[in-house]
mmCIF file of the C-alpha atoms, coordinates in Angstrom:
data_MODEL
# 
_entry.id   MODEL 
# 
loop_
_atom_site.group_PDB 
_atom_site.id 
_atom_site.type_symbol 
_atom_site.label_atom_id 
_atom_site.label_alt_id 
_atom_site.label_comp_id 
_atom_site.label_asym_id 
_atom_site.label_entity_id 
_atom_site.label_seq_id 
_atom_site.pdbx_PDB_ins_code 
_atom_site.Cartn_x 
_atom_site.Cartn_y 
_atom_site.Cartn_z 
_atom_site.occupancy 
_atom_site.B_iso_or_equiv 
_atom_site.pdbx_formal_charge 
_atom_site.auth_seq_id 
_atom_site.auth_comp_id 
_atom_site.auth_asym_id 
_atom_site.auth_atom_id 
_atom_site.pdbx_PDB_model_num 
ATOM 1   C CA . MET A 1 1   ? -16.642 -5.101  6.597   1.00 0.00 ? 1   MET A CA 1 
ATOM 2   C CA . HIS A 1 2   ? -14.431 -4.175  9.444   1.00 0.00 ? 2   HIS A CA 1 
ATOM 3   C CA . ASP A 1 3   ? -14.574 -5.278  13.070  1.00 0.00 ? 3   ASP A CA 1 
ATOM 4   C CA . SER A 1 4   ? -14.373 -2.264  15.086  1.00 0.00 ? 4   SER A CA 1 
ATOM 5   C CA . ALA A 1 5   ? -14.701 -4.115  18.071  1.00 0.00 ? 5   ALA A CA 1 
ATOM 6   C CA . LYS A 1 6   ? -11.399 -5.749  18.193  1.00 0.00 ? 6   LYS A CA 1 
ATOM 7   C CA . PRO A 1 7   ? -8.666  -3.566  16.492  1.00 0.00 ? 7   PRO A CA 1 
ATOM 8   C CA . VAL A 1 8   ? -5.473  -5.344  15.200  1.00 0.00 ? 8   VAL A CA 1 
ATOM 9   C CA . ILE A 1 9   ? -2.561  -5.498  17.297  1.00 0.00 ? 9   ILE A CA 1 
ATOM 10  C CA . LEU A 1 10  ? 0.885   -5.063  15.424  1.00 0.00 ? 10  LEU A CA 1 
ATOM 11  C CA . PRO A 1 11  ? 2.966   -7.191  15.094  1.00 0.00 ? 11  PRO A CA 1 
ATOM 12  C CA . ASP A 1 12  ? 1.135   -10.120 16.994  1.00 0.00 ? 12  ASP A CA 1 
ATOM 13  C CA . ASP A 1 13  ? -2.075  -10.260 15.163  1.00 0.00 ? 13  ASP A CA 1 
ATOM 14  C CA . VAL A 1 14  ? -0.266  -10.566 11.563  1.00 0.00 ? 14  VAL A CA 1 
ATOM 15  C CA . ILE A 1 15  ? 1.754   -13.221 12.666  1.00 0.00 ? 15  ILE A CA 1 
ATOM 16  C CA . LYS A 1 16  ? -1.058  -15.115 14.300  1.00 0.00 ? 16  LYS A CA 1 
ATOM 17  C CA . VAL A 1 17  ? -3.203  -14.798 11.321  1.00 0.00 ? 17  VAL A CA 1 
ATOM 18  C CA . LEU A 1 18  ? -0.576  -15.969 8.854   1.00 0.00 ? 18  LEU A CA 1 
ATOM 19  C CA . SER A 1 19  ? 0.968   -18.698 11.143  1.00 0.00 ? 19  SER A CA 1 
ATOM 20  C CA . SER A 1 20  ? -2.632  -20.174 11.351  1.00 0.00 ? 20  SER A CA 1 
ATOM 21  C CA . ASP A 1 21  ? -2.460  -21.502 7.684   1.00 0.00 ? 21  ASP A CA 1 
ATOM 22  C CA . ALA A 1 22  ? -0.542  -24.786 7.404   1.00 0.00 ? 22  ALA A CA 1 
ATOM 23  C CA . ARG A 1 23  ? 0.814   -23.784 4.116   1.00 0.00 ? 23  ARG A CA 1 
ATOM 24  C CA . ILE A 1 24  ? 2.852   -20.850 6.012   1.00 0.00 ? 24  ILE A CA 1 
ATOM 25  C CA . SER A 1 25  ? 6.206   -22.110 7.685   1.00 0.00 ? 25  SER A CA 1 
ATOM 26  C CA . LYS A 1 26  ? 7.409   -18.736 9.278   1.00 0.00 ? 26  LYS A CA 1 
ATOM 27  C CA . VAL A 1 27  ? 6.507   -15.312 9.872   1.00 0.00 ? 27  VAL A CA 1 
ATOM 28  C CA . GLU A 1 28  ? 8.972   -12.993 10.875  1.00 0.00 ? 28  GLU A CA 1 
ATOM 29  C CA . LEU A 1 29  ? 9.161   -9.089  11.673  1.00 0.00 ? 29  LEU A CA 1 
ATOM 30  C CA . SER A 1 30  ? 11.785  -7.518  9.467   1.00 0.00 ? 30  SER A CA 1 
ATOM 31  C CA . GLY A 1 31  ? 12.870  -4.132  8.181   1.00 0.00 ? 31  GLY A CA 1 
ATOM 32  C CA . SER A 1 32  ? 13.174  -0.922  10.338  1.00 0.00 ? 32  SER A CA 1 
ATOM 33  C CA . ARG A 1 33  ? 10.500  -2.396  12.959  1.00 0.00 ? 33  ARG A CA 1 
ATOM 34  C CA . ALA A 1 34  ? 12.691  -5.387  13.669  1.00 0.00 ? 34  ALA A CA 1 
ATOM 35  C CA . ARG A 1 35  ? 15.875  -3.141  14.090  1.00 0.00 ? 35  ARG A CA 1 
ATOM 36  C CA . GLY A 1 36  ? 14.361  -0.665  16.342  1.00 0.00 ? 36  GLY A CA 1 
ATOM 37  C CA . GLU A 1 37  ? 14.885  2.198   13.705  1.00 0.00 ? 37  GLU A CA 1 
ATOM 38  C CA . ALA A 1 38  ? 11.340  2.962   12.755  1.00 0.00 ? 38  ALA A CA 1 
ATOM 39  C CA . THR A 1 39  ? 9.345   6.100   13.063  1.00 0.00 ? 39  THR A CA 1 
ATOM 40  C CA . PRO A 1 40  ? 5.833   6.081   14.038  1.00 0.00 ? 40  PRO A CA 1 
ATOM 41  C CA . LEU A 1 41  ? 4.467   5.798   10.364  1.00 0.00 ? 41  LEU A CA 1 
ATOM 42  C CA . SER A 1 42  ? 7.132   3.260   9.472   1.00 0.00 ? 42  SER A CA 1 
ATOM 43  C CA . ASP A 1 43  ? 5.890   0.334   7.373   1.00 0.00 ? 43  ASP A CA 1 
ATOM 44  C CA . TRP A 1 44  ? 5.511   -3.245  9.220   1.00 0.00 ? 44  TRP A CA 1 
ATOM 45  C CA . ASP A 1 45  ? 7.550   -5.439  7.039   1.00 0.00 ? 45  ASP A CA 1 
ATOM 46  C CA . PHE A 1 46  ? 7.114   -9.238  7.522   1.00 0.00 ? 46  PHE A CA 1 
ATOM 47  C CA . ALA A 1 47  ? 9.471   -11.993 5.900   1.00 0.00 ? 47  ALA A CA 1 
ATOM 48  C CA . VAL A 1 48  ? 6.903   -14.791 4.972   1.00 0.00 ? 48  VAL A CA 1 
ATOM 49  C CA . THR A 1 49  ? 8.038   -18.333 4.225   1.00 0.00 ? 49  THR A CA 1 
ATOM 50  C CA . ALA A 1 50  ? 5.582   -20.529 2.474   1.00 0.00 ? 50  ALA A CA 1 
ATOM 51  C CA . TYR A 1 51  ? 5.726   -24.511 1.811   1.00 0.00 ? 51  TYR A CA 1 
ATOM 52  C CA . GLN A 1 52  ? 3.344   -24.103 -1.056  1.00 0.00 ? 52  GLN A CA 1 
ATOM 53  C CA . PHE A 1 53  ? 3.743   -20.451 -2.364  1.00 0.00 ? 53  PHE A CA 1 
ATOM 54  C CA . ASP A 1 54  ? 1.571   -20.746 -5.437  1.00 0.00 ? 54  ASP A CA 1 
ATOM 55  C CA . ASP A 1 55  ? -1.182  -21.936 -3.204  1.00 0.00 ? 55  ASP A CA 1 
ATOM 56  C CA . VAL A 1 56  ? -0.466  -19.190 -0.543  1.00 0.00 ? 56  VAL A CA 1 
ATOM 57  C CA . ARG A 1 57  ? -0.340  -16.417 -3.198  1.00 0.00 ? 57  ARG A CA 1 
ATOM 58  C CA . ASP A 1 58  ? -3.748  -17.245 -4.594  1.00 0.00 ? 58  ASP A CA 1 
ATOM 59  C CA . ALA A 1 59  ? -5.241  -17.830 -1.180  1.00 0.00 ? 59  ALA A CA 1 
ATOM 60  C CA . LEU A 1 60  ? -3.700  -14.704 0.554   1.00 0.00 ? 60  LEU A CA 1 
ATOM 61  C CA . PRO A 1 61  ? -6.730  -12.343 0.299   1.00 0.00 ? 61  PRO A CA 1 
ATOM 62  C CA . GLN A 1 62  ? -8.718  -15.218 2.183   1.00 0.00 ? 62  GLN A CA 1 
ATOM 63  C CA . ILE A 1 63  ? -5.987  -15.704 4.680   1.00 0.00 ? 63  ILE A CA 1 
ATOM 64  C CA . ILE A 1 64  ? -5.547  -12.223 5.736   1.00 0.00 ? 64  ILE A CA 1 
ATOM 65  C CA . ARG A 1 65  ? -9.449  -11.295 6.171   1.00 0.00 ? 65  ARG A CA 1 
ATOM 66  C CA . PRO A 1 66  ? -9.150  -11.440 9.851   1.00 0.00 ? 66  PRO A CA 1 
ATOM 67  C CA . LEU A 1 67  ? -6.759  -8.223  9.547   1.00 0.00 ? 67  LEU A CA 1 
ATOM 68  C CA . HIS A 1 68  ? -9.708  -6.119  8.127   1.00 0.00 ? 68  HIS A CA 1 
ATOM 69  C CA . ALA A 1 69  ? -7.428  -4.622  5.484   1.00 0.00 ? 69  ALA A CA 1 
ATOM 70  C CA . VAL A 1 70  ? -8.816  -1.311  3.922   1.00 0.00 ? 70  VAL A CA 1 
ATOM 71  C CA . VAL A 1 71  ? -6.406  -1.898  0.910   1.00 0.00 ? 71  VAL A CA 1 
ATOM 72  C CA . ALA A 1 72  ? -4.654  -5.363  -0.117  1.00 0.00 ? 72  ALA A CA 1 
ATOM 73  C CA . GLN A 1 73  ? -3.129  -6.072  -3.347  1.00 0.00 ? 73  GLN A CA 1 
ATOM 74  C CA . TRP A 1 74  ? 0.373   -7.234  -4.645  1.00 0.00 ? 74  TRP A CA 1 
ATOM 75  C CA . ASP A 1 75  ? 2.859   -4.690  -5.231  1.00 0.00 ? 75  ASP A CA 1 
ATOM 76  C CA . ARG A 1 76  ? 3.151   -4.259  -9.006  1.00 0.00 ? 76  ARG A CA 1 
ATOM 77  C CA . LEU A 1 77  ? 6.875   -2.810  -8.885  1.00 0.00 ? 77  LEU A CA 1 
ATOM 78  C CA . SER A 1 78  ? 8.513   -5.166  -6.501  1.00 0.00 ? 78  SER A CA 1 
ATOM 79  C CA . PRO A 1 79  ? 11.414  -7.418  -7.566  1.00 0.00 ? 79  PRO A CA 1 
ATOM 80  C CA . ILE A 1 80  ? 9.954   -10.097 -5.092  1.00 0.00 ? 80  ILE A CA 1 
ATOM 81  C CA . TRP A 1 81  ? 6.336   -11.030 -4.330  1.00 0.00 ? 81  TRP A CA 1 
ATOM 82  C CA . CYS A 1 82  ? 5.147   -8.632  -1.876  1.00 0.00 ? 82  CYS A CA 1 
ATOM 83  C CA . TYR A 1 83  ? 1.348   -8.329  -0.652  1.00 0.00 ? 83  TYR A CA 1 
ATOM 84  C CA . MET A 1 84  ? 0.531   -4.623  0.355   1.00 0.00 ? 84  MET A CA 1 
ATOM 85  C CA . LEU A 1 85  ? -1.991  -3.990  3.138   1.00 0.00 ? 85  LEU A CA 1 
ATOM 86  C CA . ILE A 1 86  ? -3.242  -0.820  4.556   1.00 0.00 ? 86  ILE A CA 1 
ATOM 87  C CA . LEU A 1 87  ? -4.900  -1.670  7.880   1.00 0.00 ? 87  LEU A CA 1 
ATOM 88  C CA . PRO A 1 88  ? -7.267  0.597   10.022  1.00 0.00 ? 88  PRO A CA 1 
ATOM 89  C CA . GLY A 1 89  ? -4.972  3.004   12.006  1.00 0.00 ? 89  GLY A CA 1 
ATOM 90  C CA . PRO A 1 90  ? -3.666  3.381   9.446   1.00 0.00 ? 90  PRO A CA 1 
ATOM 91  C CA . ALA A 1 91  ? -0.728  0.977   9.408   1.00 0.00 ? 91  ALA A CA 1 
ATOM 92  C CA . LYS A 1 92  ? 1.247   -0.180  6.051   1.00 0.00 ? 92  LYS A CA 1 
ATOM 93  C CA . VAL A 1 93  ? 2.164   -3.745  6.412   1.00 0.00 ? 93  VAL A CA 1 
ATOM 94  C CA . ASP A 1 94  ? 4.126   -5.628  3.621   1.00 0.00 ? 94  ASP A CA 1 
ATOM 95  C CA . LEU A 1 95  ? 4.256   -9.406  3.319   1.00 0.00 ? 95  LEU A CA 1 
ATOM 96  C CA . LEU A 1 96  ? 7.541   -10.269 1.870   1.00 0.00 ? 96  LEU A CA 1 
ATOM 97  C CA . PHE A 1 97  ? 7.993   -13.701 -0.050  1.00 0.00 ? 97  PHE A CA 1 
ATOM 98  C CA . SER A 1 98  ? 11.451  -14.134 -1.282  1.00 0.00 ? 98  SER A CA 1 
ATOM 99  C CA . HIS A 1 99  ? 10.051  -15.541 -4.654  1.00 0.00 ? 99  HIS A CA 1 
ATOM 100 C CA . PRO A 1 100 ? 11.083  -13.461 -7.663  1.00 0.00 ? 100 PRO A CA 1 
ATOM 101 C CA . HIS A 1 101 ? 8.446   -11.247 -9.174  1.00 0.00 ? 101 HIS A CA 1 
ATOM 102 C CA . GLN A 1 102 ? 8.597   -9.606  -12.751 1.00 0.00 ? 102 GLN A CA 1 
ATOM 103 C CA . PRO A 1 103 ? 7.811   -5.950  -12.260 1.00 0.00 ? 103 PRO A CA 1 
ATOM 104 C CA . GLN A 1 104 ? 4.777   -4.605  -14.143 1.00 0.00 ? 104 GLN A CA 1 
ATOM 105 C CA . GLY A 1 105 ? 4.429   -1.585  -16.372 1.00 0.00 ? 105 GLY A CA 1 
ATOM 106 C CA . PRO A 1 106 ? 2.204   1.378   -15.725 1.00 0.00 ? 106 PRO A CA 1 
ATOM 107 C CA . TRP A 1 107 ? -1.347  1.222   -14.963 1.00 0.00 ? 107 TRP A CA 1 
ATOM 108 C CA . VAL A 1 108 ? -3.820  0.806   -17.878 1.00 0.00 ? 108 VAL A CA 1 
ATOM 109 C CA . VAL A 1 109 ? -6.757  3.069   -16.540 1.00 0.00 ? 109 VAL A CA 1 
ATOM 110 C CA . THR A 1 110 ? -10.293 1.302   -17.079 1.00 0.00 ? 110 THR A CA 1 
ATOM 111 C CA . ALA A 1 111 ? -13.464 0.927   -14.999 1.00 0.00 ? 111 ALA A CA 1 
ATOM 112 C CA . SER A 1 112 ? -12.162 -2.240  -13.890 1.00 0.00 ? 112 SER A CA 1 
ATOM 113 C CA . THR A 1 113 ? -8.526  -1.094  -12.631 1.00 0.00 ? 113 THR A CA 1 
ATOM 114 C CA . LEU A 1 114 ? -9.765  2.247   -11.000 1.00 0.00 ? 114 LEU A CA 1 
ATOM 115 C CA . ALA A 1 115 ? -10.169 0.580   -7.586  1.00 0.00 ? 115 ALA A CA 1 
ATOM 116 C CA . GLY A 1 116 ? -6.756  -0.977  -7.748  1.00 0.00 ? 116 GLY A CA 1 
ATOM 117 C CA . ILE A 1 117 ? -5.103  2.385   -8.682  1.00 0.00 ? 117 ILE A CA 1 
ATOM 118 C CA . ASP A 1 118 ? -6.616  4.053   -5.878  1.00 0.00 ? 118 ASP A CA 1 
ATOM 119 C CA . GLY A 1 119 ? -5.322  1.400   -3.311  1.00 0.00 ? 119 GLY A CA 1 
ATOM 120 C CA . HIS A 1 120 ? -1.964  1.610   -4.858  1.00 0.00 ? 120 HIS A CA 1 
ATOM 121 C CA . PHE A 1 121 ? -2.011  5.704   -4.722  1.00 0.00 ? 121 PHE A CA 1 
ATOM 122 C CA . TRP A 1 122 ? -2.956  5.711   -1.182  1.00 0.00 ? 122 TRP A CA 1 
ATOM 123 C CA . ASP A 1 123 ? -0.367  2.803   -0.241  1.00 0.00 ? 123 ASP A CA 1 
ATOM 124 C CA . TRP A 1 124 ? 2.272   4.661   -2.042  1.00 0.00 ? 124 TRP A CA 1 
ATOM 125 C CA . ALA A 1 125 ? 1.377   8.093   -0.342  1.00 0.00 ? 125 ALA A CA 1 
ATOM 126 C CA . LEU A 1 126 ? 1.370   6.527   3.182   1.00 0.00 ? 126 LEU A CA 1 
ATOM 127 C CA . TRP A 1 127 ? 4.816   5.124   2.544   1.00 0.00 ? 127 TRP A CA 1 
ATOM 128 C CA . LEU A 1 128 ? 6.319   8.247   1.171   1.00 0.00 ? 128 LEU A CA 1 
ATOM 129 C CA . GLN A 1 129 ? 4.811   10.075  4.241   1.00 0.00 ? 129 GLN A CA 1 
ATOM 130 C CA . SER A 1 130 ? 6.928   7.772   6.394   1.00 0.00 ? 130 SER A CA 1 
ATOM 131 C CA . LYS A 1 131 ? 9.973   8.773   4.529   1.00 0.00 ? 131 LYS A CA 1 
ATOM 132 C CA . LEU A 1 132 ? 9.197   12.350  4.846   1.00 0.00 ? 132 LEU A CA 1 
ATOM 133 C CA . ALA A 1 133 ? 9.066   11.622  8.680   1.00 0.00 ? 133 ALA A CA 1 
ATOM 134 C CA . ALA A 1 134 ? 12.570  10.216  8.444   1.00 0.00 ? 134 ALA A CA 1 
ATOM 135 C CA . SER A 1 135 ? 13.762  13.367  6.134   1.00 0.00 ? 135 SER A CA 1 
ATOM 136 C CA . ARG A 1 136 ? 14.623  11.381  3.105   1.00 0.00 ? 136 ARG A CA 1 
ATOM 137 C CA . HIS A 1 137 ? 13.425  14.351  0.731   1.00 0.00 ? 137 HIS A CA 1 
ATOM 138 C CA . ASP A 1 138 ? 15.741  13.424  -1.985  1.00 0.00 ? 138 ASP A CA 1 
ATOM 139 C CA . PHE A 1 139 ? 14.135  9.680   -1.941  1.00 0.00 ? 139 PHE A CA 1 
ATOM 140 C CA . VAL A 1 140 ? 10.673  11.034  -2.040  1.00 0.00 ? 140 VAL A CA 1 
ATOM 141 C CA . GLY A 1 141 ? 11.239  13.302  -5.094  1.00 0.00 ? 141 GLY A CA 1 
ATOM 142 C CA . ILE A 1 142 ? 12.633  10.025  -7.084  1.00 0.00 ? 142 ILE A CA 1 
ATOM 143 C CA . GLU A 1 143 ? 9.522   8.343   -5.948  1.00 0.00 ? 143 GLU A CA 1 
ATOM 144 C CA . LEU A 1 144 ? 7.093   10.937  -6.865  1.00 0.00 ? 144 LEU A CA 1 
ATOM 145 C CA . ARG A 1 145 ? 8.554   10.817  -10.588 1.00 0.00 ? 145 ARG A CA 1 
ATOM 146 C CA . LYS A 1 146 ? 8.194   6.924   -10.474 1.00 0.00 ? 146 LYS A CA 1 
ATOM 147 C CA . MET A 1 147 ? 4.374   7.551   -9.214  1.00 0.00 ? 147 MET A CA 1 
ATOM 148 C CA . HIS A 1 148 ? 4.046   9.826   -12.195 1.00 0.00 ? 148 HIS A CA 1 
ATOM 149 C CA . GLU A 1 149 ? 5.244   7.572   -14.702 1.00 0.00 ? 149 GLU A CA 1 
ATOM 150 C CA . HIS A 1 150 ? 3.260   4.468   -13.257 1.00 0.00 ? 150 HIS A CA 1 
ATOM 151 C CA . LEU A 1 151 ? 0.036   6.006   -12.036 1.00 0.00 ? 151 LEU A CA 1 
ATOM 152 C CA . LEU A 1 152 ? -0.473  9.710   -12.182 1.00 0.00 ? 152 LEU A CA 1 
ATOM 153 C CA . GLY A 1 153 ? 0.682   9.959   -15.826 1.00 0.00 ? 153 GLY A CA 1 
ATOM 154 C CA . PRO A 1 154 ? -1.719  7.268   -17.022 1.00 0.00 ? 154 PRO A CA 1 
ATOM 155 C CA . MET A 1 155 ? -4.340  9.092   -15.193 1.00 0.00 ? 155 MET A CA 1 
ATOM 156 C CA . GLY A 1 156 ? -3.767  12.216  -17.396 1.00 0.00 ? 156 GLY A CA 1 
ATOM 157 C CA . VAL A 1 157 ? -1.504  14.365  -15.098 1.00 0.00 ? 157 VAL A CA 1 
ATOM 158 C CA . THR A 1 158 ? 0.773   16.002  -17.439 1.00 0.00 ? 158 THR A CA 1 
ATOM 159 C CA . VAL A 1 159 ? 3.911   16.615  -15.034 1.00 0.00 ? 159 VAL A CA 1 
ATOM 160 C CA . PRO A 1 160 ? 5.329   15.040  -11.872 1.00 0.00 ? 160 PRO A CA 1 
ATOM 161 C CA . PRO A 1 161 ? 4.265   16.502  -8.738  1.00 0.00 ? 161 PRO A CA 1 
ATOM 162 C CA . PRO A 1 162 ? 6.891   18.521  -6.818  1.00 0.00 ? 162 PRO A CA 1 
ATOM 163 C CA . SER A 1 163 ? 5.734   17.150  -3.593  1.00 0.00 ? 163 SER A CA 1 
ATOM 164 C CA . LEU A 1 164 ? 3.426   14.631  -1.847  1.00 0.00 ? 164 LEU A CA 1 
ATOM 165 C CA . ALA A 1 165 ? 0.705   17.334  -1.085  1.00 0.00 ? 165 ALA A CA 1 
ATOM 166 C CA . ASP A 1 166 ? 0.973   18.164  -4.904  1.00 0.00 ? 166 ASP A CA 1 
ATOM 167 C CA . ALA A 1 167 ? 0.555   14.468  -5.642  1.00 0.00 ? 167 ALA A CA 1 
ATOM 168 C CA . ILE A 1 168 ? -2.676  14.312  -3.422  1.00 0.00 ? 168 ILE A CA 1 
ATOM 169 C CA . THR A 1 169 ? -4.090  17.144  -5.008  1.00 0.00 ? 169 THR A CA 1 
ATOM 170 C CA . ALA A 1 170 ? -3.359  16.120  -8.667  1.00 0.00 ? 170 ALA A CA 1 
ATOM 171 C CA . TYR A 1 171 ? -4.554  12.521  -7.937  1.00 0.00 ? 171 TYR A CA 1 
ATOM 172 C CA . ARG A 1 172 ? -7.850  13.659  -6.545  1.00 0.00 ? 172 ARG A CA 1 
ATOM 173 C CA . GLU A 1 173 ? -8.485  15.832  -9.584  1.00 0.00 ? 173 GLU A CA 1 
ATOM 174 C CA . ALA A 1 174 ? -7.364  13.136  -11.980 1.00 0.00 ? 174 ALA A CA 1 
ATOM 175 C CA . LEU A 1 175 ? -9.531  10.363  -10.121 1.00 0.00 ? 175 LEU A CA 1 
ATOM 176 C CA . ASP A 1 176 ? -12.770 12.722  -10.524 1.00 0.00 ? 176 ASP A CA 1 
ATOM 177 C CA . LYS A 1 177 ? -12.148 13.160  -14.225 1.00 0.00 ? 177 LYS A CA 1 
ATOM 178 C CA . CYS A 1 178 ? -11.521 9.455   -14.776 1.00 0.00 ? 178 CYS A CA 1 
ATOM 179 C CA . GLU A 1 179 ? -14.768 8.538   -12.622 1.00 0.00 ? 179 GLU A CA 1 
ATOM 180 C CA . ARG A 1 180 ? -16.783 10.830  -14.780 1.00 0.00 ? 180 ARG A CA 1 
ATOM 181 C CA . ARG A 1 181 ? -15.193 9.667   -18.055 1.00 0.00 ? 181 ARG A CA 1 
ATOM 182 C CA . LEU A 1 182 ? -15.671 5.911   -17.271 1.00 0.00 ? 182 LEU A CA 1 
ATOM 183 C CA . GLY A 1 183 ? -18.873 6.170   -15.602 1.00 0.00 ? 183 GLY A CA 1 
ATOM 184 C CA . THR A 1 184 ? -17.822 4.654   -12.313 1.00 0.00 ? 184 THR A CA 1 
ATOM 185 C CA . ARG A 1 185 ? -17.183 5.426   -8.810  1.00 0.00 ? 185 ARG A CA 1 
ATOM 186 C CA . VAL A 1 186 ? -14.257 4.436   -6.466  1.00 0.00 ? 186 VAL A CA 1 
ATOM 187 C CA . THR A 1 187 ? -15.186 4.458   -2.589  1.00 0.00 ? 187 THR A CA 1 
ATOM 188 C CA . ARG A 1 188 ? -13.030 6.969   -0.648  1.00 0.00 ? 188 ARG A CA 1 
ATOM 189 C CA . THR A 1 189 ? -12.438 4.434   2.252   1.00 0.00 ? 189 THR A CA 1 
ATOM 190 C CA . ALA A 1 190 ? -8.444  4.381   1.594   1.00 0.00 ? 190 ALA A CA 1 
ATOM 191 C CA . GLU A 1 191 ? -8.516  7.993   1.271   1.00 0.00 ? 191 GLU A CA 1 
ATOM 192 C CA . ASN A 1 192 ? -10.585 8.475   4.592   1.00 0.00 ? 192 ASN A CA 1 
ATOM 193 C CA . THR A 1 193 ? -8.335  6.038   6.244   1.00 0.00 ? 193 THR A CA 1 
ATOM 194 C CA . VAL A 1 194 ? -5.016  7.471   5.153   1.00 0.00 ? 194 VAL A CA 1 
ATOM 195 C CA . ILE A 1 195 ? -5.531  11.173  4.674   1.00 0.00 ? 195 ILE A CA 1 
ATOM 196 C CA . PRO A 1 196 ? -5.592  12.283  8.607   1.00 0.00 ? 196 PRO A CA 1 
ATOM 197 C CA . VAL A 1 197 ? -1.966  11.098  8.943   1.00 0.00 ? 197 VAL A CA 1 
ATOM 198 C CA . LEU A 1 198 ? -0.949  12.827  5.678   1.00 0.00 ? 198 LEU A CA 1 
ATOM 199 C CA . ARG A 1 199 ? -2.332  16.204  6.509   1.00 0.00 ? 199 ARG A CA 1 
ATOM 200 C CA . GLN A 1 200 ? 0.191   16.434  9.530   1.00 0.00 ? 200 GLN A CA 1 
ATOM 201 C CA . GLN A 1 201 ? 2.933   17.246  7.040   1.00 0.00 ? 201 GLN A CA 1 
ATOM 202 C CA . THR A 1 202 ? 1.479   17.868  3.639   1.00 0.00 ? 202 THR A CA 1 
ATOM 203 C CA . SER A 1 203 ? -0.729  20.784  4.969   1.00 0.00 ? 203 SER A CA 1 
ATOM 204 C CA . GLY A 1 204 ? 2.192   22.673  6.383   1.00 0.00 ? 204 GLY A CA 1 
# 
């Protein structure tokens, strides 16, 4: 549950929460935020150094609980271990560990994976919105094709979406069909957190 009385302050609260664990030796803001090149929607990247990475990796869902993340999952496609968060606001936060990670293949859609797929989609969509804000339209096109290969295609979407707005429409329709077919229901918490900022450009 989210504690609405005390919103997360970035980057301070992320650094404080992670640094409070004795197994984590260093937490540093990195990426565009550290360089002073961020747009309002840019993600917050943190380079995290752990004394005992395996222990921290397993304990991370508990460690980050004070941040009240709406979405929290490991990045399936990253070449290093990256824990992706969506915090209320919304704000996309990536916790980056230097340890190598073997990228995974496309999602397999089952009743037990649908919630993870939903979190991945909205994290991806929020990230792409930040790239649109930076006018990186060619990059977004490449990522939408990757999104189709790894997420939308396995859900039954037949062609890659030409825009982020089309990806959102296709995803919503595919999710409804998957829920009916699998007899399950995914909460719309991630969607309701992210969609207000996506509408600013995808509706125009």
